[in-house]
All heavy atoms as an XYZ file, in Angstrom:
772
protein
N      32.166      5.301     18.763
C      32.025      4.524     17.548
C      30.610      4.637     16.999
O      30.416      4.754     15.805
C      32.401      3.067     17.841
C      32.306      2.172     16.652
S      33.600      2.612     15.475
C      33.429      1.336     14.315
N      29.595      4.600     17.892
C      28.223      4.648     17.406
C      27.898      6.004     16.769
O      27.080      6.087     15.862
C      27.225      4.336     18.522
O      27.278      5.326     19.519
N      28.534      7.079     17.250
C      28.324      8.398     16.631
C      28.866      8.408     15.210
O      28.272      8.997     14.310
C      28.997      9.491     17.448
C      28.272      9.818     18.719
C      28.916     10.962     19.419
N      28.265     11.187     20.691
C      28.667     12.046     21.583
N      29.755     12.777     21.350
N      28.018     12.196     22.706
N      29.998      7.753     15.017
C      30.600      7.677     13.692
C      29.691      6.912     12.742
O      29.454      7.353     11.613
C      31.976      7.016     13.777
C      32.713      6.843     12.448
C      33.035      8.201     11.834
C      33.985      6.056     12.662
N      29.162      5.804     13.205
C      28.249      4.998     12.384
C      26.978      5.789     12.082
O      26.495      5.817     10.943
C      27.919      3.655     13.078
C      26.829      2.905     12.337
C      29.168      2.800     13.191
N      26.447      6.468     13.082
C      25.245      7.286     12.872
C      25.507      8.393     11.864
O      24.692      8.665     10.986
C      24.774      7.903     14.191
O      24.346      6.899     15.072
N      26.641      9.035     11.976
C      26.991     10.108     11.043
C      27.135      9.563      9.625
O      26.698     10.189      8.660
C      28.273     10.796     11.485
N      27.724      8.390      9.501
C      27.889      7.779      8.183
C      26.529      7.462      7.561
O      26.297      7.719      6.373
C      28.737      6.514      8.290
N      25.612      6.902      8.340
C      24.276      6.601      7.826
C      23.535      7.873      7.431
O      22.857      7.920      6.402
C      23.458      5.799      8.832
C      23.778      4.339      8.838
C      24.219      3.720      9.989
C      23.648      3.576      7.686
C      24.525      2.369     10.008
C      23.956      2.231      7.686
C      24.399      1.620      8.850
N      23.669      8.916      8.223
C      23.025     10.195      7.889
C      23.581     10.744      6.579
O      22.837     11.230      5.727
C      23.223     11.211      9.007
S      22.222     10.861     10.459
N      24.888     10.674      6.410
C      25.514     11.173      5.177
C      25.026     10.382      3.969
O      24.715     10.953      2.923
C      27.031     11.098      5.294
N      24.963      9.070      4.100
C      24.460      8.242      2.995
C      23.009      8.556      2.679
O      22.608      8.609      1.511
C      24.619      6.753      3.323
C      26.033      6.218      3.289
C      26.066      4.781      3.812
C      26.595      6.285      1.883
N      22.219      8.778      3.698
C      20.811      9.110      3.511
C      20.657     10.422      2.738
O      19.913     10.512      1.767
C      20.123      9.198      4.879
C      18.654      9.491      4.802
C      17.769      8.518      4.375
C      18.175     10.740      5.148
C      16.409      8.790      4.306
C      16.824     11.025      5.086
C      15.930     10.039      4.660
N      21.401     11.432      3.131
C      21.347     12.734      2.460
C      21.864     12.610      1.031
O      21.281     13.155      0.094
C      22.147     13.793      3.257
C      22.324     15.067      2.453
C      21.462     14.073      4.574
N      22.934     11.873      0.824
C      23.489     11.695     -0.524
C      22.522     10.970     -1.428
O      22.451     11.261     -2.617
C      24.816     10.929     -0.450
C      25.963     11.771      0.046
S      27.505     10.853      0.204
C      27.661     10.078     -1.376
N      21.746     10.039     -0.894
C      20.806      9.306     -1.737
C      19.764     10.242     -2.323
O      19.331     10.075     -3.457
C      20.138      8.170     -0.956
O      19.238      8.677     -0.006
N      19.344     11.249     -1.566
C      18.401     12.231     -2.107
C      19.052     13.072     -3.197
O      18.440     13.373     -4.203
C      17.858     13.133     -0.998
C      16.801     12.481     -0.182
C      17.046     12.127      1.133
C      15.562     12.191     -0.733
C      16.069     11.511      1.886
C      14.583     11.577      0.022
C      14.831     11.230      1.331
N      20.297     13.444     -3.008
C      21.007     14.246     -3.998
C      21.178     13.469     -5.285
O      20.991     14.001     -6.373
C      22.371     14.670     -3.465
O      22.207     15.473     -2.323
N      21.529     12.188     -5.185
C      21.688     11.374     -6.380
C      20.355     11.185     -7.087
O      20.282     11.226     -8.315
C      22.305     10.013     -6.018
C      23.752     10.060     -5.543
C      24.205      8.674     -5.094
C      24.659     10.589     -6.634
N      19.286     10.993     -6.340
C      17.970     10.828     -6.937
C      17.573     12.094     -7.683
O      17.086     12.039     -8.803
C      16.929     10.490     -5.854
O      17.337      9.278     -5.218
C      15.560     10.297     -6.442
N      17.804     13.253     -7.073
C      17.496     14.520     -7.728
C      18.335     14.695     -8.988
O      17.844     15.151    -10.012
C      17.736     15.689     -6.775
C      16.731     15.715     -5.630
O      15.684     15.047     -5.729
O      17.010     16.400     -4.639
N      19.614     14.329     -8.914
C      20.499     14.455    -10.072
C      20.050     13.523    -11.185
O      20.032     13.910    -12.356
C      21.939     14.153     -9.671
N      19.671     12.297    -10.845
C      19.199     11.351    -11.849
C      17.921     11.843    -12.509
O      17.743     11.718    -13.714
C      18.973      9.967    -11.237
C      20.264      9.275    -10.887
O      21.326      9.656    -11.345
N      20.178      8.266    -10.053
N      17.011     12.401    -11.716
C      15.757     12.929    -12.268
C      16.038     14.096    -13.196
O      15.434     14.204    -14.271
C      14.814     13.340    -11.147
N      16.957     14.970    -12.820
C      17.298     16.111    -13.670
C      17.937     15.639    -14.967
O      17.624     16.152    -16.050
C      18.234     17.064    -12.926
N      18.808     14.646    -14.879
C      19.431     14.087    -16.077
C      18.372     13.442    -16.966
O      18.353     13.669    -18.172
C      20.501     13.043    -15.698
O      21.504     13.684    -14.926
C      21.116     12.401    -16.921
N      17.491     12.654    -16.368
C      16.429     12.004    -17.135
C      15.540     13.008    -17.835
O      15.180     12.832    -19.003
N      15.190     14.096    -17.161
C      14.350     15.133    -17.756
C      15.064     15.803    -18.923
O      14.479     16.024    -19.977
C      13.927     16.169    -16.726
C      13.027     17.247    -17.322
C      12.620     18.271    -16.310
C      11.719     19.374    -16.818
N      11.504     19.545    -18.219
N      16.336     16.132    -18.735
C      17.103     16.793    -19.796
C      17.201     15.904    -21.034
O      17.024     16.378    -22.165
C      18.492     17.170    -19.291
N      17.460     14.629    -20.832
C      17.555     13.692    -21.957
C      16.189     13.531    -22.611
O      16.073     13.537    -23.842
C      18.121     12.343    -21.488
C      19.566     12.529    -21.032
C      18.045     11.294    -22.595
C      20.103     11.407    -20.205
N      15.149     13.413    -21.791
C      13.779     13.312    -22.307
C      13.443     14.537    -23.161
O      12.963     14.404    -24.286
C      12.792     13.172    -21.150
C      11.353     13.310    -21.575
C      10.673     12.228    -22.119
C      10.688     14.524    -21.457
C       9.360     12.356    -22.536
C       9.375     14.658    -21.866
C       8.710     13.571    -22.412
O       7.405     13.701    -22.832
N      13.692     15.723    -22.622
C      13.358     16.953    -23.341
C      14.071     17.035    -24.687
O      13.487     17.462    -25.680
C      13.702     18.189    -22.500
C      12.770     18.379    -21.312
O      11.664     17.773    -21.280
O      13.145     19.140    -20.393
N      15.331     16.627    -24.727
C      16.132     16.744    -25.936
C      15.913     15.622    -26.943
O      16.121     15.820    -28.139
C      17.615     16.806    -25.564
N      15.482     14.437    -26.473
C      15.458     13.275    -27.365
C      14.127     12.534    -27.452
O      13.825     11.953    -28.483
C      16.519     12.261    -26.915
C      17.901     12.820    -26.986
O      18.509     12.845    -28.039
N      18.416     13.304    -25.866
N      13.365     12.531    -26.384
C      12.191     11.659    -26.307
C      10.864     12.394    -26.488
O       9.898     11.827    -26.982
C      12.165     10.926    -24.964
S      13.726     10.158    -24.518
N      10.843     13.645    -26.053
C       9.589     14.406    -26.036
C       8.970     14.538    -27.417
O       7.739     14.548    -27.544
C       9.815     15.783    -25.419
N       9.786     14.617    -28.452
C       9.255     14.796    -29.806
C       8.219     13.725    -30.140
O       7.181     14.030    -30.726
C      10.389     14.780    -30.826
N       8.457     12.503    -29.753
C       7.504     11.412    -30.027
C       6.538     11.187    -28.869
O       5.356     10.961    -29.084
C       8.250     10.118    -30.332
S       9.173     10.170    -31.884
N       7.053     11.217    -27.646
C       6.230     10.858    -26.498
C       5.270     11.953    -26.043
O       4.358     11.676    -25.279
C       7.112     10.383    -25.334
C       7.635      8.996    -25.555
N       6.885      7.871    -25.325
C       8.837      8.565    -26.020
C       7.596      6.804    -25.618
N       8.795      7.195    -26.051
N       5.445     13.174    -26.494
C       4.474     14.233    -26.187
C       3.271     14.143    -27.130
O       2.144     14.397    -26.729
C       5.120     15.617    -26.305
C       6.111     15.924    -25.200
C       5.481     16.121    -23.836
O       4.433     16.769    -23.745
O       6.055     15.621    -22.852
N       3.531     13.792    -28.380
C       2.476     13.777    -29.397
C       1.978     12.372    -29.739
O       0.982     12.239    -30.448
C       2.986     14.461    -30.667
N       2.666     11.340    -29.288
C       2.262      9.977    -29.611
C       2.669      9.551    -31.017
O       2.045      8.680    -31.617
N       3.731     10.157    -31.540
C       4.211      9.837    -32.889
C       4.714      8.402    -32.932
O       5.339      7.925    -31.998
C       5.316     10.831    -33.303
C       4.724     12.231    -33.417
C       5.982     10.411    -34.607
C       5.747     13.318    -33.645
N       4.444      7.711    -34.022
C       4.848      6.316    -34.262
C       4.306      5.374    -33.193
O       4.913      4.359    -32.882
C       6.371      6.191    -34.358
C       6.964      6.917    -35.542
S       8.716      6.594    -35.853
C       9.510      7.096    -34.351
N       3.197      5.736    -32.593
C       2.584      4.880    -31.585
C       3.206      4.989    -30.214
O       2.912      4.182    -29.326
N       4.071      5.981    -30.014
C       4.709      6.156    -28.698
C       3.649      6.481    -27.658
O       2.795      7.326    -27.893
C       5.730      7.282    -28.760
N       3.690      5.812    -26.508
C       2.730      6.172    -25.455
C       3.039      7.577    -24.939
O       4.193      7.912    -24.683
C       2.971      5.121    -24.369
C       4.387      4.672    -24.588
C       4.628      4.774    -26.068
N       2.010      8.400    -24.857
C       2.217      9.774    -24.394
C       2.627      9.769    -22.922
O       2.041      9.055    -22.107
C       0.944     10.593    -24.582
C       0.618     10.846    -26.034
C      -0.625     11.706    -26.154
C      -0.961     11.957    -27.606
N      -2.141     12.830    -27.741
N       3.636     10.550    -22.631
C       4.103     10.663    -21.259
C       2.980     11.173    -20.377
O       2.316     12.140    -20.713
C       5.307     11.618    -21.191
O       6.297     11.167    -22.108
C       5.894     11.665    -19.797
N       2.739     10.467    -19.276
C       1.678     10.839    -18.342
C       0.369     10.118    -18.588
O      -0.528     10.175    -17.755
N       0.244      9.414    -19.710
C      -0.973      8.671    -20.023
C      -0.927      7.333    -19.283
O      -0.376      6.345    -19.772
C      -1.089      8.461    -21.534
C      -2.358      7.744    -21.940
O      -2.935      6.986    -21.171
N      -2.787      7.985    -23.162
N      -1.490      7.307    -18.096
C      -1.392      6.134    -17.220
C      -1.945      4.856    -17.848
O      -1.306      3.811    -17.759
C      -2.050      6.430    -15.877
C      -1.295      7.488    -15.103
C      -1.962      7.853    -13.806
C      -1.190      8.986    -13.144
N      -1.701      9.338    -11.852
N      -3.119      4.886    -18.505
C      -3.615      3.645    -19.120
C      -2.685      3.108    -20.216
O      -2.532      1.898    -20.357
C      -4.972      4.043    -19.698
C      -5.396      5.244    -18.916
C      -4.130      5.964    -18.567
N      -2.076      3.992    -20.979
C      -1.165      3.542    -22.038
C       0.130      2.978    -21.466
O       0.709      2.047    -22.029
C      -0.859      4.699    -22.988
N       0.581      3.519    -20.365
C       1.840      3.086    -19.768
C       1.695      1.883    -18.848
O       2.670      1.141    -18.651
C       2.484      4.241    -19.002
C       3.260      5.148    -19.911
C       2.803      6.259    -20.561
C       4.619      4.995    -20.291
N       3.798      6.812    -21.306
C       4.935      6.058    -21.152
C       5.612      4.080    -19.983
C       6.202      6.219    -21.724
C       6.876      4.248    -20.533
C       7.150      5.301    -21.401
N       0.526      1.666    -18.282
C       0.353      0.594    -17.285
C       0.849     -0.772    -17.763
O       1.621     -1.426    -17.047
C      -1.099      0.529    -16.828
N       0.444     -1.248    -18.955
C       0.944     -2.566    -19.369
C       2.449     -2.576    -19.631
O       3.107     -3.598    -19.460
C       0.159     -2.886    -20.638
C      -0.454     -1.612    -21.091
C      -0.523     -0.708    -19.902
N       2.975     -1.456    -20.040
C       4.416     -1.379    -20.269
C       5.168     -1.406    -18.937
O       6.158     -2.116    -18.791
C       4.749     -0.108    -21.049
C       4.246     -0.151    -22.481
C       4.293      1.225    -23.128
N       3.996      1.182    -24.542
C       2.769      1.273    -25.051
N       1.726      1.421    -24.256
N       2.587      1.212    -26.360
N       4.688     -0.630    -17.979
C       5.318     -0.595    -16.652
C       5.246     -1.964    -15.997
O       6.187     -2.389    -15.317
C       4.664      0.496    -15.783
C       5.005      1.893    -16.348
C       5.119      0.389    -14.326
C       4.229      3.032    -15.716
N       4.149     -2.682    -16.233
C       3.980     -4.025    -15.654
C       5.051     -5.003    -16.141
O       5.346     -5.990    -15.468
C       2.585     -4.561    -15.976
N       5.657     -4.735    -17.291
C       6.714     -5.610    -17.815
C       8.007     -5.480    -17.005
O       8.865     -6.344    -17.076
C       7.026     -5.260    -19.269
C       5.899     -5.548    -20.221
C       6.232     -5.092    -21.629
O       7.399     -5.003    -22.020
N       5.204     -4.800    -22.399
N       8.130     -4.390    -16.278
C       9.324     -4.180    -15.464
C      10.283     -3.194    -16.111
O      10.333     -3.057    -17.337
N      11.003     -2.504    -15.274
C      11.921     -1.474    -15.744
C      13.001     -2.049    -16.650
O      13.379     -1.427    -17.645
C      12.552     -0.761    -14.545
C      13.365      0.452    -14.929
S      12.430      1.762    -15.753
C      11.488      2.381    -14.377
N      13.513     -3.237    -16.327
C      14.578     -3.816    -17.151
C      14.114     -4.036    -18.590
O      14.859     -3.779    -19.533
C      15.075     -5.138    -16.555
C      15.864     -4.924    -15.287
O      16.396     -3.852    -15.028
N      15.949     -5.959    -14.466
N      12.887     -4.497    -18.777
C      12.346     -4.730    -20.120
C      12.176     -3.401    -20.851
O      12.545     -3.274    -22.022
C      11.010     -5.502    -20.060
C      10.343     -5.564    -21.426
C      11.228     -6.905    -19.516
N      11.617     -2.406    -20.167
C      11.434     -1.097    -20.790
C      12.765     -0.491    -21.232
O      12.882      0.023    -22.353
C      10.741     -0.138    -19.822
C       9.263     -0.350    -19.578
C       8.772      0.583    -18.477
C       8.476     -0.115    -20.845
N      13.737     -0.551    -20.377
C      15.044      0.017    -20.699
C      15.686     -0.765    -21.838
O      16.209     -0.175    -22.789
C      15.958      0.057    -19.455
C      17.385      0.431    -19.823
C      15.398      1.021    -18.420
N      15.621     -2.080    -21.794
C      16.219     -2.913    -22.837
C      15.597     -2.613    -24.203
O      16.308     -2.456    -25.198
C      16.060     -4.394    -22.478
C      16.835     -5.294    -23.408
O      18.063     -5.110    -23.526
O      16.219     -6.182    -24.038
N      14.267     -2.522    -24.256
C      13.593     -2.218    -25.524
C      13.932     -0.812    -26.003
O      14.027     -0.569    -27.204
C      12.077     -2.370    -25.371
C      11.630     -3.816    -25.281
C      10.114     -3.901    -25.147
C       9.646     -5.336    -25.126
N       8.186     -5.438    -24.985
N      14.116      0.096    -25.076
C      14.455      1.466    -25.442
C      15.882      1.564    -25.962
O      16.173      2.372    -26.841
C      14.260      2.399    -24.253
O      12.908      2.392    -23.849
N      16.766      0.763    -25.440
C      18.160      0.755    -25.895
C      18.281      0.058    -27.251
O      18.889      0.583    -28.180
C      19.077      0.069    -24.857
C      19.191      0.943    -23.609
C      20.460     -0.218    -25.443
C      19.856      0.264    -22.425
N      17.667     -1.103    -27.374
C      17.811     -1.916    -28.582
C      16.819     -1.555    -29.684
O      17.037     -1.890    -30.846
C      17.642     -3.391    -28.239
C      18.733     -3.928    -27.342
C      18.484     -5.372    -26.995
C      19.558     -5.898    -26.065
N      19.275     -7.271    -25.620
N      15.724     -0.921    -29.314
C      14.657     -0.655    -30.268
C      13.610     -1.744    -30.189
O      13.868     -2.839    -29.671
N      12.421     -1.432    -30.684
C      11.315     -2.379    -30.562
C      10.278     -2.094    -31.644
O       9.950     -0.942    -31.911
C      10.680     -2.232    -29.176
C       9.470     -3.098    -28.952
C       9.597     -4.462    -28.738
C       8.188     -2.549    -28.979
C       8.487     -5.257    -28.535
C       7.074     -3.344    -28.774
C       7.231     -4.699    -28.557
O       6.136     -5.488    -28.369
N       9.786     -3.141    -32.273
C       8.698     -3.031    -33.242
C       7.494     -3.759    -32.663
O       7.536     -4.962    -32.458
C       9.101     -3.667    -34.578
C       8.017     -3.633    -35.629
C       7.710     -2.217    -36.123
O       8.616     -1.471    -36.450
N       6.457     -1.860    -36.163
N       6.433     -3.024    -32.371
C       5.232     -3.611    -31.804
C       4.085     -3.582    -32.787
O       4.225     -3.143    -33.924
N       2.908     -4.039    -32.361
C       1.721     -4.053    -33.217
C       1.200     -2.646    -33.482
O       0.631     -2.383    -34.536
C       0.626     -4.888    -32.572
C       0.956     -6.360    -32.474
C      -0.159     -7.126    -31.785
C       0.245     -8.574    -31.629
N      -0.781     -9.348    -30.901
N       1.368     -1.753    -32.502
C       0.804     -0.409    -32.620
C       1.839      0.668    -32.925
O       1.482      1.826    -33.081
C       0.070     -0.038    -31.327
C      -1.123     -0.912    -31.044
C      -1.818     -0.453    -29.785
C      -3.031     -1.325    -29.500
N      -3.739     -0.864    -28.308
N       3.085      0.310    -32.987
C       4.095      1.323    -33.236
C       5.492      0.772    -33.087
O       5.682     -0.439    -33.011
N       6.444      1.681    -33.052
C       7.829      1.242    -32.928
C       8.638      2.230    -32.115
O       8.270      3.396    -31.985
C       8.450      1.055    -34.302
C       8.441      2.273    -35.212
S       9.924      3.284    -35.163
C      11.209      2.176    -35.588
N       9.721      1.716    -31.572
C      10.662      2.516    -30.796
C      12.025      2.325    -31.436
O      12.557      1.215    -31.459
C      10.678      2.020    -29.343
C      11.808      2.535    -28.478
S      11.550      4.251    -28.072
C      13.163      4.649    -27.418
N      12.592      3.383    -32.025
C      13.941      3.228    -32.580
C      14.965      3.050    -31.461
O      14.778      3.558    -30.351
C      14.178      4.535    -33.339
C      13.220      5.514    -32.766
C      12.062      4.729    -32.204
N      16.015      2.331    -31.751
C      17.074      2.123    -30.766
C      17.560      3.475    -30.254
O      17.816      4.396    -31.035
C      18.228      1.348    -31.386
N      17.634      3.596    -28.948
C      18.080      4.810    -28.271
C      17.328      6.045    -28.770
O      17.880      7.136    -28.847
C      19.586      4.990    -28.406
C      20.369      3.886    -27.690
C      21.845      4.149    -27.706
C      22.557      3.070    -26.898
N      23.991      3.303    -26.817
N      16.065      5.854    -29.102
C      15.249      6.972    -29.541
C      15.754      7.603    -30.825
O      15.425      8.738    -31.134
N      16.549      6.866    -31.567
C      17.105      7.383    -32.805
C      18.384      8.188    -32.617
O      18.901      8.757    -33.569
N      18.890      8.237    -31.398
C      20.118      8.986    -31.124
C      21.198      8.023    -30.636
O      21.309      7.758    -29.436
C      19.881     10.082    -30.081
C      21.115     10.939    -29.851
O      22.195     10.641    -30.320
N      20.934     12.004    -29.094
N      22.033      7.500    -31.548
C      23.049      6.523    -31.146
C      24.116      7.091    -30.214
O      24.872      6.330    -29.623
C      23.667      6.085    -32.481
C      23.366      7.184    -33.439
C      22.081      7.803    -32.975
N      24.169      8.416    -30.047
C      25.163      9.018    -29.153
C      24.778      8.873    -27.682
O      25.617      9.056    -26.807
C      25.355     10.491    -29.495
C      26.015     10.695    -30.844
C      26.218     12.156    -31.139
C      26.870     12.323    -32.504
N      27.058     13.739    -32.838
N      23.502      8.543    -27.405
C      23.082      8.359    -26.018
C      23.734      7.111    -25.443
O      23.827      6.082    -26.116
C      21.564      8.223    -25.919
C      20.734      9.460    -26.234
C      19.247      9.117    -26.205
C      21.040     10.577    -25.259
N      24.131      7.190    -24.199
C      24.649      6.006    -23.514
C      23.469      5.193    -22.983
O      22.337      5.698    -22.900
C      25.553      6.396    -22.331
O      24.750      7.052    -21.341
C      26.703      7.298    -22.778
N      23.723      3.971    -22.621
C      22.678      3.148    -22.010
C      22.177      3.792    -20.717
O      20.984      3.743    -20.414
C      23.189      1.739    -21.744
C      23.434      0.958    -23.024
O      23.143      1.419    -24.131
N      24.000     -0.225    -22.891
N      23.074      4.414    -19.974
C      22.683      5.090    -18.736
C      21.781      6.289    -19.043
O      20.835      6.559    -18.290
C      23.918      5.543    -17.962
N      22.049      6.993    -20.142
C      21.193      8.105    -20.547
C      19.775      7.609    -20.845
O      18.794      8.205    -20.407
C      21.728      8.791    -21.810
C      23.017      9.552    -21.611
O      23.340      9.920    -20.458
O      23.710      9.785    -22.627
N      19.698      6.532    -21.605
C      18.397      5.969    -21.970
C      17.657      5.525    -20.717
O      16.471      5.807    -20.550
C      18.553      4.797    -22.976
C      17.217      4.126    -23.243
C      19.176      5.291    -24.273
N      18.360      4.858    -19.827
C      17.736      4.402    -18.578
C      17.190      5.582    -17.780
O      16.072      5.530    -17.270
C      18.734      3.615    -17.733
C      18.138      3.069    -16.455
C      19.132      2.230    -15.678
C      18.425      1.559    -14.530
N      19.018      1.780    -13.259
N      17.962      6.653    -17.678
C      17.515      7.829    -16.925
C      16.258      8.426    -17.544
O      15.334      8.817    -16.828
C      18.630      8.869    -16.871
N      16.194      8.485    -18.861
C      15.006      9.057    -19.511
C      13.795      8.151    -19.355
O      12.680      8.632    -19.147
C      15.280      9.359    -20.984
O      15.520      8.187    -21.714
N      13.997      6.844    -19.428
C      12.886      5.904    -19.229
C      12.370      6.019    -17.795
O      11.159      6.074    -17.571
C      13.322      4.454    -19.553
C      12.251      3.449    -19.113
C      13.604      4.300    -21.044
N      13.278      6.079    -16.836
C      12.867      6.232    -15.435
C      12.082      7.521    -15.246
O      11.083      7.552    -14.511
C      14.082      6.204    -14.507
C      14.703      4.824    -14.400
C      16.002      4.816    -13.639
O      16.636      5.889    -13.440
O      16.431      3.716    -13.242
N      12.492      8.581    -15.917
C      11.791      9.860    -15.827
C      10.366      9.724    -16.391
O       9.406     10.128    -15.749
C      12.577     10.932    -16.586
C      11.858     12.249    -16.661
C      11.783     13.090    -15.555
C      11.214     12.662    -17.826
C      11.107     14.298    -15.603
C      10.550     13.864    -17.898
C      10.494     14.678    -16.784
O       9.810     15.862    -16.834
N      10.244      9.123    -17.563
C       8.908      8.958    -18.176
C       8.011      8.066    -17.341
O       6.819      8.376    -17.161
C       9.033      8.383    -19.591
C       9.479      9.390    -20.614
S       9.394      8.739    -22.293
C      10.906      7.802    -22.342
N       8.552      6.989    -16.836
C       7.771      6.082    -15.998
C       7.295      6.807    -14.744
O       6.142      6.674    -14.333
C       8.564      4.808    -15.656
C       7.914      4.016    -14.533
C       8.723      3.931    -16.899
N       8.167      7.593    -14.150
C       7.790      8.353    -12.963
C       6.626      9.297    -13.217
O       5.778      9.498    -12.348
N       6.553      9.854    -14.405
C       5.441     10.753    -14.760
C       4.189     10.002    -15.194
O       3.132     10.610    -15.312
C       5.871     11.688    -15.901
C       6.984     12.676    -15.595
C       7.337     13.451    -16.857
C       6.579     13.625    -14.486
N       4.335      8.704    -15.435
C       3.237      7.944    -16.047
C       2.640      6.890    -15.136
O       1.823      6.084    -15.568
C       3.760      7.288    -17.334
O       4.258      8.272    -18.207
N       3.025      6.865    -13.872
C       2.473      5.903    -12.921
C       1.161      6.395    -12.373
O       0.943      7.542    -12.180
C       3.440      5.653    -11.766
C       4.570      4.759    -12.150
C       5.408      4.447    -10.925
C       6.472      3.439    -11.248
N       7.293      3.115    -10.106
């Protein structure tokens, strides 16, 4: 019985890495196609991806806040974020994956 449990835990451990890699690849693809246009150049006040000082206060708000603002859109003092990056065809999961990707590059 303990071998079965050990094998199950090992399988879950390996699968978690595969899912993480898949999520990162999805986030990158969505970012490249939809987000990079603004976040690479800082258009409309978008924080540039990888700019740690610009992202720090946003990251401090928590992932749920970042994802929610990215899905619904946000008008701030220094710029704005259109809902779903201006692409209504994106799912909420797509937006979340791209936000997670940008945050990962900006920590």
